[in-house]
N, C-alpha and C positions, 0 to 999 in steps of 0.2 A: 382517017384518024390514025394517029401513031400510038401503037401499044407501048405502055410504060413498063419498063423492066421491074420486076419485083425487088423489093429491098432485100439486102443480104440476110438480115435477121429473119425476115418472113420466110425466105427460102430455107434457112436452117431449121426453123420450127416445123415447116411443112415436111421437110425430109425426115426429121425425127419421127413425126407422127405417122408418116407413111411407112417407114421402116418398122415401127412398132406394130402396126396393124398387119403388115405383111408377115411378121414373125408368127402370126397365128397359124400359119401353115407349116410350122416347123416339123422336122422329121421324127421327133420323139413323142409325138402326140400332145405336146403342150400347146399353148396359145389359146386363142378365143375360138370356141366351138359354138356357132349359132344353132338355135333350135331347129329341128327338122320334123317333117311329118312322120319319120320313122319312129319317133317317141310314142306315137299312138298305136303302134303295132309291135309291142314287145315280144321277145322270144318266149316260147312256152317252156315251163319247167316241170310240168306234170301231165301225164296222159296225152302227150303230143300225138297229133294225127287222129284223135278220136273225138266224138261229139262232146266229151267231157274235158277237153283240153283246158289247161289252166295257164294263165299268164298273169302279169302284174296287174292289169286293169281289172280282170275278173276277180282277183284276190281283193283288190280295193273295194269292189262292189260288195263282196261278201262281208268285208269288215264294216262298211257303211250300213248294210242291212242289219247286221248283228247289233250294231250300236243303237239303231232306231228301236229295234225290238226290246233290247235290254233296258233302255231308258224308259220306255213307256210301261214295261212290265213293272219296273221298280216304282214308278210314279203311281201305277194303279194299285199295287199291293200295299203301298204305304199311304193310301188315300185317307185323309182325315177331314172332319167337318171344317176345321180351320186349317187350310192348306199351308204346307211348308213351302220353302223356296222351289224345290224341284217340282212338287205337285202344282204349284202356282204357275210355273213356267210352262208345264205341259198343258194346263187348262187354258192358258193364254193362247197357245198355238192352236189348240183344238177350237176354241171360240173364234179365232181369226178365220179359220177355214169355214166354220159353220155360218158365221154372221156375214163376213165381208165377201165371201165367195159364193157359198151355196145358197143362202137365203136371199141375198141381193140379186142373184142371177136367176135362180130357179123358182123362187117364191114358194108356193105350197108343195112343189115337187122336191124341195131341198132335202128333206129327211130321207127320201128314197135313194138319192145318190150320194149322200154325205159320206158313208164309209169308203166308197170308191174315190171320191175327191180328196178325202183326208189321206188315204194311202198314197195317192199320186203326189200330193203336195210334199209330204215328209220324205218320201222316197227320192224325189227330185232334189229337194233341199239338201239332204244329207249327202247324196252322191255328188252334188255340185260342190259342196264345202270340202270334200276330200282334196280338192285342188290346192287348198291353202293349209292343209294339215301336214306338219313335219313328218318325214319318212314315207308318207303316201304321195304327196306332191303331184297328184294328177286328178282332175275331175273324172269320176268314173262314168259320167255322161258325155265325155268328149269323144268317145267311140260310139258310132251311131247305133249299135245294136240295142242298147238299153232304151234310148229314146224311141226307136222303132217299136219295141215291145209295148211301151206305154202308149204310144200313139195308136197302135193297132187295137189295144184294149178299148180306148176311147172310141175308135172307129166302129168296132163291132157293137159296142154298147149303144151308140147313138143311132145306128141303123137298126139294131134289134128292137129297141124300145119304140122307134118310129113305126116300124112294120107291125109290131104287136098292137099298137094303138089304132093305126089307120088302115092296116092291111097293105099289101104290096102296091096295089094300084093307088090307094089314097096317099101313101107315103111319097110315091114318085110324083103324083100330081102336086102335092104341097111343095115339094122341093124343086121340081124341074119346070113347073108351069106357074110362075108368079102371077097372081091375080091382077087384073086391071090393064094388062098389055094388049094392044091390037094383035089379033091372031097371026098375021104374017111375021111379026117380030119373034114369035116362038121358034122360028127356024134358026134364028141367030142366038137367042137367049138360052134355049134349052140345052144345046151342047155345052155352053159355057157353065151353066148351072150344074150339069152332070159332072164336068171336070172338077168343079169346086167341091161338090158333095163327096164324090168317090175317090178323088185323087189329091186335090190341093190341100184340103183340111188336114188329113193325117200326115201328108208329106211336109207341110210347113211347120206343124207341131214338132216333128222330129228334127228337121233341118235347123230351125231357129235355135233350139236348145243346144244342139251339137256345135253349131258354128260359133255361138257365144262362148262355150266352154273351151273350144279349141283356141280361139283368139286369146282368151284370158291366160291359158297355160303358156302359149308361145310368148306373150308379153312378159310374164313373170320369169320364164327361163332366160329370156333375153336380158332382162335387167340384172338378175342375180348372176348370170354367167358373165356379163360384162363387168360387174363388180369384182368377181373373183379374178378375172383376167387383169384388170387394171391394178388391183391391189397386190397380187402375188407374182405377176409375170411381166407387166409393163415396167418400163424404167423411167427414171427421172420424174419430171413434172406430171407425166401422165397418170401417176398414182393418185393424184388429186381427183381424177375423174371417177375413182371408185366411190367417193362420197356421193356424187350425183347419182351413180348407178344404184347405190344402196337406198338413198332417199326415194328414188323413183320406184324401186322394188317394193319398199314398205308402203308407199302410197297406192301402188297398183294392187297390193295384197288386200288393203282395206276396200279398195274399189271392187275387187273380185268377190269379196264377201257380200257386198251390196248386189252385185250382178247375180250371184248364186241365189240369193233370196228373191230377187226380182224375177229371174227366169222361172223359179218354182211357182211364184204367184201367177205369172203370165200363162204358163203351161196349164195350171189348174183352172184358172179363170176361163181360158178358151175352151177347155174341156167342158166346163159347166155351160158355156154359151152354146156349144154344139149340141149338148144334151137337151138344153132348153128349146133350141130350134127344132129338134126332132119330135118333141112332144107337143109343140104349139101348132095350131092349125094355120096361122098366118105368120109370115116372117117379115 
């Protein structure tokens, strides 16, 4: 086959586009700067080198926690028989966790674990939503420290309640020796169950949440960074591309709100499932 030479106009457009993109590596710090993993490890601005070191993500976590506390304190202090908008919204959120997560998953044990599940749901939700809040602009669950803390809380609770109810031997038997299997298969099944109970459950809780928040942040930074570049620094017809970048950024912002709520629901639901498995005799 004989390769066809590109048309002159196509060559010209390709050259212009290539030159504009290569200009992103300009000497004066201009151009397009793609997002990097360094954004999740910001520099410290207070107490550097100590256990109380403060950086941007920790500050965002504190802001999110303060907002949750203030909103629910205001809703509780102004509670009325006929709820207003704020109280109604707070009650809807609390009822959602109580009915759709705790009661549907844990049944008669729901009330026992409801405070824990409610705390986890709203903590994860608000810390996820900081990724789309102006001037915060990063989900405070996108650094794995906070997801690990929440996952360890769930881990300690479901092992603790299981051991308290069945004893160490009974808990290990219920979780590591599934009933109904031929005894030789326990040689294969028991190590897998041990990894699942003591490693995979807490690890996947933390990793799933962190990975989704990292991906969402990178996509938003990419869209709005490209919008800024094409609008203010690119030349000629490439400025039109800023419209597509802005539309994509707004669409992904709405999608990120959905993901933030969905991840809070999934994290809390799986926590309830694990707690239920710990207190039930058969799985």
